N, CA, C, O and the ligand as a Tripos MOL2 file, in Angstrom:
@<TRIPOS>MOLECULE
protein
  257   255    65     0     0
PROTEIN
NO_CHARGES

@<TRIPOS>ATOM
      1 N        -165.7500  162.3160  -59.4940 N.3       1 MET1
      2 CA       -164.9790  161.1020  -59.1700 C.3       1 MET1
      3 C        -163.5530  161.2690  -59.6870 C.2       1 MET1
      4 O        -163.3220  161.4590  -60.8810 O.2       1 MET1
      5 N        -162.6110  161.1930  -58.7630 N.am      2 ALA2
      6 CA       -161.2150  161.3650  -59.1630 C.3       2 ALA2
      7 C        -160.7290  160.1500  -59.9580 C.2       2 ALA2
      8 O        -161.1550  159.0200  -59.7220 O.2       2 ALA2
      9 N        -159.8630  160.4060  -60.8660 N.am      3 GLU3
     10 CA       -159.3170  159.3330  -61.6970 C.3       3 GLU3
     11 C        -158.3560  158.4660  -60.8880 C.2       3 GLU3
     12 O        -157.5900  158.9720  -60.0680 O.2       3 GLU3
     13 N        -158.4040  157.1690  -61.1220 N.am      4 GLN4
     14 CA       -157.4850  156.2530  -60.4430 C.3       4 GLN4
     15 C        -156.4840  155.6830  -61.4330 C.2       4 GLN4
     16 O        -156.7930  155.4680  -62.6060 O.2       4 GLN4
     17 N        -155.2880  155.4460  -60.9400 N.am      5 TYR5
     18 CA       -154.2520  154.8980  -61.8100 C.3       5 TYR5
     19 C        -153.2380  154.1500  -60.9520 C.2       5 TYR5
     20 O        -153.0950  154.4450  -59.7660 O.2       5 TYR5
     21 N        -152.5380  153.1910  -61.5360 N.am      6 PRO6
     22 CA       -151.5360  152.4380  -60.7580 C.3       6 PRO6
     23 C        -150.2900  153.2580  -60.5310 C.2       6 PRO6
     24 O        -149.7980  153.9380  -61.4310 O.2       6 PRO6
     25 N        -149.7840  153.1840  -59.3060 N.am      7 LYS7
     26 CA       -148.5680  153.9290  -58.9560 C.3       7 LYS7
     27 C        -147.6620  153.0280  -58.1420 C.2       7 LYS7
     28 O        -148.1150  152.2990  -57.2590 O.2       7 LYS7
     29 N        -146.3690  153.0870  -58.4500 N.am      8 GLN8
     30 CA       -145.4120  152.2580  -57.7360 C.3       8 GLN8
     31 C        -145.0570  152.9140  -56.4000 C.2       8 GLN8
     32 O        -144.6470  154.0730  -56.3470 O.2       8 GLN8
     33 N        -145.2260  152.1370  -55.3190 N.am      9 ILE9
     34 CA       -144.9610  152.6640  -53.9740 C.3       9 ILE9
     35 C        -144.0530  151.6860  -53.2360 C.2       9 ILE9
     36 O        -144.2930  150.4790  -53.2440 O.2       9 ILE9
     37 N        -143.0210  152.2090  -52.6040 N.am     10 ALA10
     38 CA       -142.0900  151.3870  -51.8330 C.3      10 ALA10
     39 C        -142.3100  151.6140  -50.3440 C.2      10 ALA10
     40 O        -142.4820  152.7480  -49.8970 O.2      10 ALA10
     41 N        -142.3020  150.5150  -49.5760 N.am     11 VAL11
     42 CA       -142.3230  150.5970  -48.1210 C.3      11 VAL11
     43 C        -141.0050  150.0320  -47.6160 C.2      11 VAL11
     44 O        -140.5790  148.9540  -48.0290 O.2      11 VAL11
     45 N        -140.3670  150.7680  -46.7240 N.am     12 PHE12
     46 CA       -139.0680  150.3540  -46.2030 C.3      12 PHE12
     47 C        -139.2080  149.8040  -44.7920 C.2      12 PHE12
     48 O        -139.9580  150.3420  -43.9770 O.2      12 PHE12
     49 N        -138.4800  148.7290  -44.5100 N.am     13 CYS13
     50 CA       -138.4320  148.1890  -43.1610 C.3      13 CYS13
     51 C        -137.5930  149.1150  -42.2900 C.2      13 CYS13
     52 O        -136.4820  149.4890  -42.6660 O.2      13 CYS13
     53 N        -138.1240  149.4870  -41.1270 N.am     14 ASP14
     54 CA       -137.4030  150.3890  -40.2390 C.3      14 ASP14
     55 C        -136.2530  149.7020  -39.5230 C.2      14 ASP14
     56 O        -135.4000  150.3720  -38.9410 O.2      14 ASP14
     57 N        -136.2160  148.3780  -39.5570 N.am     15 GLU15
     58 CA       -135.1640  147.6490  -38.8690 C.3      15 GLU15
     59 C        -133.9830  147.3600  -39.8020 C.2      15 GLU15
     60 O        -132.8550  147.7630  -39.5180 O.2      15 GLU15
     61 N        -134.2350  146.6760  -40.8920 N.am     16 CYS16
     62 CA       -133.1350  146.2500  -41.7600 C.3      16 CYS16
     63 C        -133.0510  147.0430  -43.0590 C.2      16 CYS16
     64 O        -132.0840  146.9060  -43.8070 O.2      16 CYS16
     65 N        -134.0510  147.8630  -43.3280 N.am     17 GLY17
     66 CA       -133.9740  148.7350  -44.4920 C.3      17 GLY17
     67 C        -134.3870  148.0980  -45.8100 C.2      17 GLY17
     68 O        -134.3400  148.7430  -46.8560 O.2      17 GLY17
     69 N        -134.7940  146.8290  -45.7620 N.am     18 THR18
     70 CA       -135.2540  146.2120  -47.0030 C.3      18 THR18
     71 C        -136.5260  146.9060  -47.4720 C.2      18 THR18
     72 O        -137.2950  147.4320  -46.6680 O.2      18 THR18
     73 N        -136.7300  146.8990  -48.7660 N.am     19 ASP19
     74 CA       -137.9480  147.5480  -49.2490 C.3      19 ASP19
     75 C        -138.7710  146.5780  -50.0750 C.2      19 ASP19
     76 O        -138.2450  145.6390  -50.6720 O.2      19 ASP19
     77 N        -140.0640  146.8240  -50.0980 N.am     20 GLU20
     78 CA       -140.9640  146.0240  -50.9160 C.3      20 GLU20
     79 C        -141.7660  146.9880  -51.7870 C.2      20 GLU20
     80 O        -142.4450  147.8890  -51.2950 O.2      20 GLU20
     81 N        -141.6630  146.7670  -53.0900 N.am     21 VAL21
     82 CA       -142.2540  147.7010  -54.0370 C.3      21 VAL21
     83 C        -143.3580  147.0030  -54.8210 C.2      21 VAL21
     84 O        -143.1590  145.9140  -55.3590 O.2      21 VAL21
     85 N        -144.5070  147.6300  -54.8790 N.am     22 HIS22
     86 CA       -145.6140  147.1110  -55.6740 C.3      22 HIS22
     87 C        -146.3460  148.2780  -56.3210 C.2      22 HIS22
     88 O        -146.1850  149.4370  -55.9370 O.2      22 HIS22
     89 N        -147.1520  147.9330  -57.3140 N.am     23 ASP23
     90 CA       -148.0460  148.9320  -57.9000 C.3      23 ASP23
     91 C        -149.3560  148.9290  -57.1320 C.2      23 ASP23
     92 O        -149.9040  147.8680  -56.8330 O.2      23 ASP23
     93 N        -149.8520  150.1020  -56.8160 N.am     24 TYR24
     94 CA       -151.1230  150.2340  -56.1200 C.3      24 TYR24
     95 C        -152.0110  151.1970  -56.9010 C.2      24 TYR24
     96 O        -151.5400  152.1450  -57.5280 O.2      24 TYR24
     97 N        -153.3040  150.9220  -56.8400 N.am     25 MET25
     98 CA       -154.2380  151.8600  -57.4490 C.3      25 MET25
     99 C        -154.4170  153.0530  -56.5220 C.2      25 MET25
    100 O        -154.8340  152.9020  -55.3740 O.2      25 MET25
    101 N        -154.1000  154.2290  -57.0250 N.am     26 VAL26
    102 CA       -154.2490  155.4370  -56.2350 C.3      26 VAL26
    103 C        -155.1750  156.3980  -56.9810 C.2      26 VAL26
    104 O        -155.3690  156.2980  -58.1930 O.2      26 VAL26
    105 N        -155.7250  157.3100  -56.2300 N.am     27 SER27
    106 CA       -156.5250  158.3730  -56.8180 C.3      27 SER27
    107 C        -155.6710  159.6230  -56.9260 C.2      27 SER27
    108 O        -154.7920  159.8560  -56.0960 O.2      27 SER27
    109 N        -155.9280  160.4240  -57.9460 N.am     28 GLU28
    110 CA       -155.1390  161.6500  -58.0870 C.3      28 GLU28
    111 C        -155.3950  162.6170  -56.9370 C.2      28 GLU28
    112 O        -154.6290  163.5600  -56.7370 O.2      28 GLU28
    113 N        -156.4580  162.3900  -56.1860 N.am     29 ASP29
    114 CA       -156.7370  163.2310  -55.0220 C.3      29 ASP29
    115 C        -155.9960  162.7790  -53.7760 C.2      29 ASP29
    116 O        -155.9280  163.5250  -52.7990 O.2      29 ASP29
    117 N        -155.4390  161.5750  -53.7870 N.am     30 ASP30
    118 CA       -154.7550  161.0600  -52.6000 C.3      30 ASP30
    119 C        -153.4630  161.8260  -52.3490 C.2      30 ASP30
    120 O        -152.7060  162.1030  -53.2800 O.2      30 ASP30
    121 N        -153.2160  162.1660  -51.0870 N.am     31 ASP31
    122 CA       -151.9150  162.7440  -50.7840 C.3      31 ASP31
    123 C        -150.9090  161.6240  -50.5350 C.2      31 ASP31
    124 O        -151.2610  160.4440  -50.5580 O.2      31 ASP31
    125 N        -149.6680  162.0000  -50.2980 N.am     32 GLN32
    126 CA       -148.5870  161.0190  -50.1820 C.3      32 GLN32
    127 C        -148.8390  160.0430  -49.0320 C.2      32 GLN32
    128 O        -148.5800  158.8460  -49.1510 O.2      32 GLN32
    129 N        -149.3420  160.5680  -47.9330 N.am     33 GLU33
    130 CA       -149.5580  159.7380  -46.7620 C.3      33 GLU33
    131 C        -150.6560  158.7070  -47.0190 C.2      33 GLU33
    132 O        -150.5520  157.5560  -46.5960 O.2      33 GLU33
    133 N        -151.6980  159.1300  -47.7110 N.am     34 THR34
    134 CA       -152.7860  158.2150  -48.0370 C.3      34 THR34
    135 C        -152.2970  157.0900  -48.9320 C.2      34 THR34
    136 O        -152.6700  155.9320  -48.7420 O.2      34 THR34
    137 N        -151.4670  157.4260  -49.9020 N.am     35 ARG35
    138 CA       -150.9390  156.4150  -50.8260 C.3      35 ARG35
    139 C        -150.0630  155.4150  -50.0850 C.2      35 ARG35
    140 O        -150.1420  154.2090  -50.3210 O.2      35 ARG35
    141 N        -149.2320  155.9270  -49.1910 N.am     36 LEU36
    142 CA       -148.3860  155.0330  -48.4050 C.3      36 LEU36
    143 C        -149.2580  154.1280  -47.5410 C.2      36 LEU36
    144 O        -148.8930  152.9840  -47.2690 O.2      36 LEU36
    145 N        -150.4010  154.6370  -47.1130 N.am     37 GLY37
    146 CA       -151.3310  153.8380  -46.3280 C.3      37 GLY37
    147 C        -151.8430  152.6300  -47.0920 C.2      37 GLY37
    148 O        -152.0050  151.5560  -46.5130 O.2      37 GLY37
    149 N        -152.0970  152.7870  -48.3740 N.am     38 TYR38
    150 CA       -152.5280  151.6480  -49.1940 C.3      38 TYR38
    151 C        -151.4530  150.5670  -49.1920 C.2      38 TYR38
    152 O        -151.7360  149.3810  -49.0230 O.2      38 TYR38
    153 N        -150.2230  151.0060  -49.3820 N.am     39 ALA39
    154 CA       -149.1130  150.0630  -49.4550 C.3      39 ALA39
    155 C        -148.9110  149.3450  -48.1270 C.2      39 ALA39
    156 O        -148.7120  148.1310  -48.0900 O.2      39 ALA39
    157 N        -148.9640  150.1120  -47.0310 N.am     40 ARG40
    158 CA       -148.7370  149.5080  -45.7070 C.3      40 ARG40
    159 C        -149.8490  148.5300  -45.3610 C.2      40 ARG40
    160 O        -149.5910  147.4800  -44.7740 O.2      40 ARG40
    161 N        -151.0810  148.8650  -45.7190 N.am     41 LYS41
    162 CA       -152.2050  147.9830  -45.4470 C.3      41 LYS41
    163 C        -152.0540  146.6720  -46.2180 C.2      41 LYS41
    164 O        -152.2940  145.5920  -45.6780 O.2      41 LYS41
    165 N        -151.6550  146.7790  -47.4770 N.am     42 TYR42
    166 CA       -151.4790  145.5860  -48.2990 C.3      42 TYR42
    167 C        -150.3880  144.6850  -47.7180 C.2      42 TYR42
    168 O        -150.5740  143.4740  -47.5970 O.2      42 TYR42
    169 N        -149.2620  145.2780  -47.3630 N.am     43 LEU43
    170 CA       -148.1480  144.4830  -46.8390 C.3      43 LEU43
    171 C        -148.5260  143.8200  -45.5120 C.2      43 LEU43
    172 O        -148.1190  142.6910  -45.2380 O.2      43 LEU43
    173 N        -149.2980  144.5210  -44.6990 N.am     44 ALA44
    174 CA       -149.7140  143.9620  -43.4160 C.3      44 ALA44
    175 C        -150.6670  142.7860  -43.6140 C.2      44 ALA44
    176 O        -150.5770  141.7780  -42.9130 O.2      44 ALA44
    177 N        -151.5640  142.9210  -44.5580 N.am     45 GLU45
    178 CA       -152.5900  141.8910  -44.7340 C.3      45 GLU45
    179 C        -152.1110  140.7220  -45.5800 C.2      45 GLU45
    180 O        -152.5070  139.5800  -45.3450 O.2      45 GLU45
    181 N        -151.2630  140.9980  -46.5590 N.am     46 GLU46
    182 CA       -150.9040  139.9650  -47.5340 C.3      46 GLU46
    183 C        -149.4830  139.4420  -47.3750 C.2      46 GLU46
    184 O        -149.1870  138.3190  -47.7830 O.2      46 GLU46
    185 N        -148.6010  140.2470  -46.7860 N.am     47 LYS47
    186 CA       -147.1840  139.8920  -46.7990 C.3      47 LYS47
    187 C        -146.5920  139.6670  -45.4160 C.2      47 LYS47
    188 O        -145.4050  139.3660  -45.2920 O.2      47 LYS47
    189 N        -147.4060  139.8090  -44.3770 N.am     48 GLY48
    190 CA       -146.9210  139.5200  -43.0460 C.3      48 GLY48
    191 C        -146.0880  140.6080  -42.4130 C.2      48 GLY48
    192 O        -145.3910  140.3620  -41.4290 O.2      48 GLY48
    193 N        -146.1480  141.8130  -42.9640 N.am     49 TRP49
    194 CA       -145.4290  142.9260  -42.3460 C.3      49 TRP49
    195 C        -146.1300  143.3410  -41.0660 C.2      49 TRP49
    196 O        -147.3470  143.2100  -40.9360 O.2      49 TRP49
    197 N        -145.3330  143.8500  -40.1080 N.am     50 LEU50
    198 CA       -145.8790  144.4130  -38.8860 C.3      50 LEU50
    199 C        -145.9200  145.9260  -39.0620 C.2      50 LEU50
    200 O        -144.8860  146.5920  -39.1150 O.2      50 LEU50
    201 N        -147.1360  146.4520  -39.1500 N.am     51 ILE51
    202 CA       -147.3010  147.8820  -39.4240 C.3      51 ILE51
    203 C        -147.9260  148.5430  -38.2140 C.2      51 ILE51
    204 O        -149.0540  148.2310  -37.8320 O.2      51 ILE51
    205 N        -147.1740  149.4710  -37.6090 N.am     52 GLN52
    206 CA       -147.7080  150.2430  -36.4920 C.3      52 GLN52
    207 C        -147.6010  151.7210  -36.8360 C.2      52 GLN52
    208 O        -147.1270  152.0820  -37.9130 O.2      52 GLN52
    209 N        -148.0440  152.5750  -35.9180 N.am     53 ASP53
    210 CA       -148.1690  153.9930  -36.2340 C.3      53 ASP53
    211 C        -146.9320  154.5840  -36.8900 C.2      53 ASP53
    212 O        -147.0250  155.2080  -37.9480 O.2      53 ASP53
    213 N        -145.7830  154.3920  -36.2730 N.am     54 ASN54
    214 CA       -144.5710  154.9740  -36.8440 C.3      54 ASN54
    215 C        -143.4930  153.9210  -37.0310 C.2      54 ASN54
    216 O        -142.3000  154.2120  -36.9350 O.2      54 ASN54
    217 N        -143.9250  152.6920  -37.3010 N.am     55 LEU55
    218 CA       -142.9730  151.6000  -37.4090 C.3      55 LEU55
    219 C        -143.4480  150.6040  -38.4610 C.2      55 LEU55
    220 O        -144.5650  150.0900  -38.3880 O.2      55 LEU55
    221 N        -142.5870  150.3400  -39.4370 N.am     56 ASP56
    222 CA       -142.8780  149.3210  -40.4480 C.3      56 ASP56
    223 C        -141.7950  148.2670  -40.3550 C.2      56 ASP56
    224 O        -140.6120  148.5710  -40.5080 O.2      56 ASP56
    225 N        -142.2000  147.0060  -40.0990 N.am     57 LEU57
    226 CA       -141.2110  145.9380  -39.9980 C.3      57 LEU57
    227 C        -141.5400  144.8420  -41.0080 C.2      57 LEU57
    228 O        -142.6910  144.4250  -41.1370 O.2      57 LEU57
    229 N        -140.5130  144.3830  -41.7220 N.am     58 CYS58
    230 CA       -140.6950  143.2920  -42.6650 C.3      58 CYS58
    231 C        -140.9480  142.0020  -41.8770 C.2      58 CYS58
    232 O        -140.7070  141.9720  -40.6700 O.2      58 CYS58
    233 N        -141.4250  140.9390  -42.5290 N.am     59 PRO59
    234 CA       -141.7540  139.7060  -41.8070 C.3      59 PRO59
    235 C        -140.5850  139.1500  -41.0040 C.2      59 PRO59
    236 O        -140.7810  138.6450  -39.8990 O.2      59 PRO59
    237 N        -139.3830  139.2370  -41.5390 N.am     60 GLU60
    238 CA       -138.2220  138.7040  -40.8210 C.3      60 GLU60
    239 C        -137.9750  139.4700  -39.5270 C.2      60 GLU60
    240 O        -137.7390  138.8610  -38.4830 O.2      60 GLU60
    241 N        -138.0280  140.7740  -39.5850 N.am     61 CYS61
    242 CA       -137.7400  141.5960  -38.4050 C.3      61 CYS61
    243 C        -138.8940  141.5580  -37.4010 C.2      61 CYS61
    244 O        -138.6670  141.6990  -36.1990 O.2      61 CYS61
    245 N        -140.1040  141.3730  -37.8660 N.am     62 SER62
    246 CA       -141.2410  141.4240  -36.9590 C.3      62 SER62
    247 C        -141.2840  140.2240  -36.0200 C.2      62 SER62
    248 O        -141.9910  140.2470  -35.0120 O.2      62 SER62
    249 N        -140.5270  139.1690  -36.3480 N.am     63 PHE63
    250 CA       -140.5140  137.9870  -35.4910 C.3      63 PHE63
    251 C        -139.4330  138.0620  -34.4220 C.2      63 PHE63
    252 O        -139.3880  137.2180  -33.5270 O.2      63 PHE63
    253 N        -138.5570  139.0710  -34.5060 N.am     64 CYS64
    254 CA       -137.4880  139.1860  -33.5320 C.3      64 CYS64
    255 C        -138.0300  139.6260  -32.1710 C.2      64 CYS64
    256 O        -137.2630  139.7760  -31.2200 O.2      64 CYS64
    257 ZN       -136.5610  143.9970  -41.8260 Zn       65 ZN65
@<TRIPOS>BOND
     1     1     2 1
     2     2     3 1
     3     3     4 2
     4     3     5 am
     5     5     6 1
     6     6     7 1
     7     7     8 2
     8     7     9 am
     9     9    10 1
    10    10    11 1
    11    11    12 2
    12    11    13 am
    13    13    14 1
    14    14    15 1
    15    15    16 2
    16    15    17 am
    17    17    18 1
    18    18    19 1
    19    19    20 2
    20    19    21 am
    21    21    22 1
    22    22    23 1
    23    23    24 2
    24    23    25 am
    25    25    26 1
    26    26    27 1
    27    27    28 2
    28    27    29 am
    29    29    30 1
    30    30    31 1
    31    31    32 2
    32    31    33 am
    33    33    34 1
    34    34    35 1
    35    35    36 2
    36    35    37 am
    37    37    38 1
    38    38    39 1
    39    39    40 2
    40    39    41 am
    41    41    42 1
    42    42    43 1
    43    43    44 2
    44    43    45 am
    45    45    46 1
    46    46    47 1
    47    47    48 2
    48    47    49 am
    49    49    50 1
    50    50    51 1
    51    51    52 2
    52    51    53 am
    53    53    54 1
    54    54    55 1
    55    55    56 2
    56    55    57 am
    57    57    58 1
    58    58    59 1
    59    59    60 2
    60    59    61 am
    61    61    62 1
    62    62    63 1
    63    63    64 2
    64    63    65 am
    65    65    66 1
    66    66    67 1
    67    67    68 2
    68    67    69 am
    69    69    70 1
    70    70    71 1
    71    71    72 2
    72    71    73 am
    73    73    74 1
    74    74    75 1
    75    75    76 2
    76    75    77 am
    77    77    78 1
    78    78    79 1
    79    79    80 2
    80    79    81 am
    81    81    82 1
    82    82    83 1
    83    83    84 2
    84    83    85 am
    85    85    86 1
    86    86    87 1
    87    87    88 2
    88    87    89 am
    89    89    90 1
    90    90    91 1
    91    91    92 2
    92    91    93 am
    93    93    94 1
    94    94    95 1
    95    95    96 2
    96    95    97 am
    97    97    98 1
    98    98    99 1
    99    99   100 2
   100    99   101 am
   101   101   102 1
   102   102   103 1
   103   103   104 2
   104   103   105 am
   105   105   106 1
   106   106   107 1
   107   107   108 2
   108   107   109 am
   109   109   110 1
   110   110   111 1
   111   111   112 2
   112   111   113 am
   113   113   114 1
   114   114   115 1
   115   115   116 2
   116   115   117 am
   117   117   118 1
   118   118   119 1
   119   119   120 2
   120   119   121 am
   121   121   122 1
   122   122   123 1
   123   123   124 2
   124   123   125 am
   125   125   126 1
   126   126   127 1
   127   127   128 2
   128   127   129 am
   129   129   130 1
   130   130   131 1
   131   131   132 2
   132   131   133 am
   133   133   134 1
   134   134   135 1
   135   135   136 2
   136   135   137 am
   137   137   138 1
   138   138   139 1
   139   139   140 2
   140   139   141 am
   141   141   142 1
   142   142   143 1
   143   143   144 2
   144   143   145 am
   145   145   146 1
   146   146   147 1
   147   147   148 2
   148   147   149 am
   149   149   150 1
   150   150   151 1
   151   151   152 2
   152   151   153 am
   153   153   154 1
   154   154   155 1
   155   155   156 2
   156   155   157 am
   157   157   158 1
   158   158   159 1
   159   159   160 2
   160   159   161 am
   161   161   162 1
   162   162   163 1
   163   163   164 2
   164   163   165 am
   165   165   166 1
   166   166   167 1
   167   167   168 2
   168   167   169 am
   169   169   170 1
   170   170   171 1
   171   171   172 2
   172   171   173 am
   173   173   174 1
   174   174   175 1
   175   175   176 2
   176   175   177 am
   177   177   178 1
   178   178   179 1
   179   179   180 2
   180   179   181 am
   181   181   182 1
   182   182   183 1
   183   183   184 2
   184   183   185 am
   185   185   186 1
   186   186   187 1
   187   187   188 2
   188   187   189 am
   189   189   190 1
   190   190   191 1
   191   191   192 2
   192   191   193 am
   193   193   194 1
   194   194   195 1
   195   195   196 2
   196   195   197 am
   197   197   198 1
   198   198   199 1
   199   199   200 2
   200   199   201 am
   201   201   202 1
   202   202   203 1
   203   203   204 2
   204   203   205 am
   205   205   206 1
   206   206   207 1
   207   207   208 2
   208   207   209 am
   209   209   210 1
   210   210   211 1
   211   211   212 2
   212   211   213 am
   213   213   214 1
   214   214   215 1
   215   215   216 2
   216   215   217 am
   217   217   218 1
   218   218   219 1
   219   219   220 2
   220   219   221 am
   221   221   222 1
   222   222   223 1
   223   223   224 2
   224   223   225 am
   225   225   226 1
   226   226   227 1
   227   227   228 2
   228   227   229 am
   229   229   230 1
   230   230   231 1
   231   231   232 2
   232   231   233 am
   233   233   234 1
   234   234   235 1
   235   235   236 2
   236   235   237 am
   237   237   238 1
   238   238   239 1
   239   239   240 2
   240   239   241 am
   241   241   242 1
   242   242   243 1
   243   243   244 2
   244   243   245 am
   245   245   246 1
   246   246   247 1
   247   247   248 2
   248   247   249 am
   249   249   250 1
   250   250   251 1
   251   251   252 2
   252   251   253 am
   253   253   254 1
   254   254   255 1
   255   255   256 2
@<TRIPOS>SUBSTRUCTURE
     1 MET1         2 RESIDUE 1 A MET
     2 ALA2         6 RESIDUE 1 A ALA
     3 GLU3        10 RESIDUE 1 A GLU
     4 GLN4        14 RESIDUE 1 A GLN
     5 TYR5        18 RESIDUE 1 A TYR
     6 PRO6        22 RESIDUE 1 A PRO
     7 LYS7        26 RESIDUE 1 A LYS
     8 GLN8        30 RESIDUE 1 A GLN
     9 ILE9        34 RESIDUE 1 A ILE
    10 ALA10       38 RESIDUE 1 A ALA
    11 VAL11       42 RESIDUE 1 A VAL
    12 PHE12       46 RESIDUE 1 A PHE
    13 CYS13       50 RESIDUE 1 A CYS
    14 ASP14       54 RESIDUE 1 A ASP
    15 GLU15       58 RESIDUE 1 A GLU
    16 CYS16       62 RESIDUE 1 A CYS
    17 GLY17       66 RESIDUE 1 A GLY
    18 THR18       70 RESIDUE 1 A THR
    19 ASP19       74 RESIDUE 1 A ASP
    20 GLU20       78 RESIDUE 1 A GLU
    21 VAL21       82 RESIDUE 1 A VAL
    22 HIS22       86 RESIDUE 1 A HIS
    23 ASP23       90 RESIDUE 1 A ASP
    24 TYR24       94 RESIDUE 1 A TYR
    25 MET25       98 RESIDUE 1 A MET
    26 VAL26      102 RESIDUE 1 A VAL
    27 SER27      106 RESIDUE 1 A SER
    28 GLU28      110 RESIDUE 1 A GLU
    29 ASP29      114 RESIDUE 1 A ASP
    30 ASP30      118 RESIDUE 1 A ASP
    31 ASP31      122 RESIDUE 1 A ASP
    32 GLN32      126 RESIDUE 1 A GLN
    33 GLU33      130 RESIDUE 1 A GLU
    34 THR34      134 RESIDUE 1 A THR
    35 ARG35      138 RESIDUE 1 A ARG
    36 LEU36      142 RESIDUE 1 A LEU
    37 GLY37      146 RESIDUE 1 A GLY
    38 TYR38      150 RESIDUE 1 A TYR
    39 ALA39      154 RESIDUE 1 A ALA
    40 ARG40      158 RESIDUE 1 A ARG
    41 LYS41      162 RESIDUE 1 A LYS
    42 TYR42      166 RESIDUE 1 A TYR
    43 LEU43      170 RESIDUE 1 A LEU
    44 ALA44      174 RESIDUE 1 A ALA
    45 GLU45      178 RESIDUE 1 A GLU
    46 GLU46      182 RESIDUE 1 A GLU
    47 LYS47      186 RESIDUE 1 A LYS
    48 GLY48      190 RESIDUE 1 A GLY
    49 TRP49      194 RESIDUE 1 A TRP
    50 LEU50      198 RESIDUE 1 A LEU
    51 ILE51      202 RESIDUE 1 A ILE
    52 GLN52      206 RESIDUE 1 A GLN
    53 ASP53      210 RESIDUE 1 A ASP
    54 ASN54      214 RESIDUE 1 A ASN
    55 LEU55      218 RESIDUE 1 A LEU
    56 ASP56      222 RESIDUE 1 A ASP
    57 LEU57      226 RESIDUE 1 A LEU
    58 CYS58      230 RESIDUE 1 A CYS
    59 PRO59      234 RESIDUE 1 A PRO
    60 GLU60      238 RESIDUE 1 A GLU
    61 CYS61      242 RESIDUE 1 A CYS
    62 SER62      246 RESIDUE 1 A SER
    63 PHE63      250 RESIDUE 1 A PHE
    64 CYS64      254 RESIDUE 1 A CYS
    65 ZN65       257 GROUP 0 **** ****
């Protein structure tokens, strides 16, 4: 079982460039893409971000 620890991850809006930074529990086995996936999933579910395959939009931009 890989060790888990909190890591600060930033997601940037592709439209306006604003970023949202939170601590996420990651595993030492996770690669960078997997870790970013945790952050994007959280923002989509909890913060109203629009997250698509190659597009991250903050709540303000996603309503445009
Ligand atoms: Zn934005």
